[in-house]
C-alpha angles and dihedrals in degrees: 000000000000121000123246108273132196088231086071096040123138134195115214120196106214132187101214131185110252104246130134095251096044098102097044090047089058097045090045090050094051092045094050088051089057100257127124118228111224103171136009120184130175102217099179135013138191137169094275106017140031132193113233129191109202120185120197138170117236137184094247148307097310093043090052088051090053093052094048087051088053091053092050089056095057117107113254095010126120118184111219102182142338124218129195104224094207093052091048089055091054093044107127092359129287096256136072135173121233136183119250093200130059125244099202102143145347092290092059093046092051093054097042095043134006132021098007096047090063090072091055092048090051090049091055091046091058094041112025092184087068090073087081087060103038106036142044088270089088094072107013132100135181120239100206128190141155090203095239098124108027115169108292093331104081127207102002097147133239103296095050089046093057097086091057093048088048088052091050090052090051089052092050090054097041096051106027108018090242122150106227127181123202115230115184113189123213095216136073092196109121091215094049093048094049093048094048095050089047090052096051095039100095090077095055139068092204146012121227108194109202136183097356111148125241139288093017090061093065090056096045091049094046095048094045091050089053096050104036131067093212130080113274114199130179103206097197085062112032102022088056091046095050092052093044092052092044092051093045090050088059098037087055089053089053095051094035098239133136122235090223094062105034124103111234128194115196120195110204130052101192132091099310096035092052091051093047091051093049091053094044090056091047087052089057103265110155106173110054124150116192124200135182136179092300095050136256116002112234134151094253097048106128112250095009108181118243089240090063099050092092091046092053091047096057103036142052100049091174094053097244117184136179133045132340093258090055094048089051095066107112094356121139102208134031119192116186121196094152132074142319126288101002092135132044132208086254089059091051088051089063095059125098129278117295092010123194120219124189107181103182106167112121138254089354115033130216090260131009104267093222090051091048091048089062092072105014126079093215131028130187133177140173092246128103094217095068133058119266100034107197099207129165094222085077088067118029101057095053091037094057093039089061095045092052095046090051089047083229119187094202149016125235137187087252090061090048091049087049092052090049095052092043090052091049090050092062087076104068118218093251090054094052116113136145091271098041113054097125126041124246115270087245096056106132097222101049104089095039095048091048094044093050091052092049093046092052091049092045093050092048089050092053094048092048089050092048092055098050 
């Protein structure tokens, strides 16, 4: 059974008889119903009655309804109204546009708009590169989706995807000071997506593709990188890869193993899995076995999809075949970016000494983290309620901050790897332990350290390109 979560919290306004045990009765009733009281405020009081706002975490909508029914059954309690705190946060959207300049008088107006703005327009027409200096392009990216692969929800369409894209924009602003604008496209056609993004690209210094299903996401990213002179980044692929490599770098330090000699099993050959594989190889991994729903990927597997040919050609040096559990025997590392419950605790027990398990499927991971921890030395998940949360927000704000500060026109594997190593470095050697291999998303140095590393690599790449 899931634990109560603040993401499903409610606030109930109650009219309560003023008696000595009233508050304790409320909290006891909620806790006995399985909720967790996180706040209780008396907002008004009289001789015989008081108004109480009580906030509690629940396990979901039905559990919240059960708790409200419990409150209604209490003697001397009347439920005025109940608010869902998550829905309240999203009311009217999570973003707004604000002016950076004052409009106090006609002078301000004539500089911000006509006629003064014409001078700036003419300057950009003469030197298009000045747009990065004189417009929002300097610090603005587009967060683009078609809503086909949203979180654990799947193909829910552009409108339903908008709250997630808004949330991504909030994260960009909070952690890296970047202005990000959500763009949800009412098409799943690759040609239309590419043409639309190309058409709106002049206003942006970067494109963050989000929640576009595989294999279309590969084609969209490839074609946009070919046609645009700004970085194009698919976070589901490369953000995941950065944080996985960072976490693995530190986990290997904990267990005193080397990435060049460990045996790695990677569950998932889609968008995230392919990007993780590429960055693992760039980081020096030599023995990686990839598996999907049909088992281990190898060149002789019957009916091997064309999209897996490259994967088969660069992995599996020992010629492993069969299922994921079979591949795990003797392995040092398991990385899951696939589906729930594909591995059991017994499977983990067959892995090598001081095994590392990253089970990243959300909300249900490939193996129960507590079960995995019985046999593995280090366990990471994508969830916030377990240690070692491998979360993309550790990567993309700092990555884009570095790209924008360098005025980069592209993104390379070397930049991704620089981001991964920088992220790993924010956990000092004397801080490392099996339950702390990646920093908190609120660690104050994460975005700045990652940004500085990416900016250095981007500037070095630009200089190398200019001399060739």
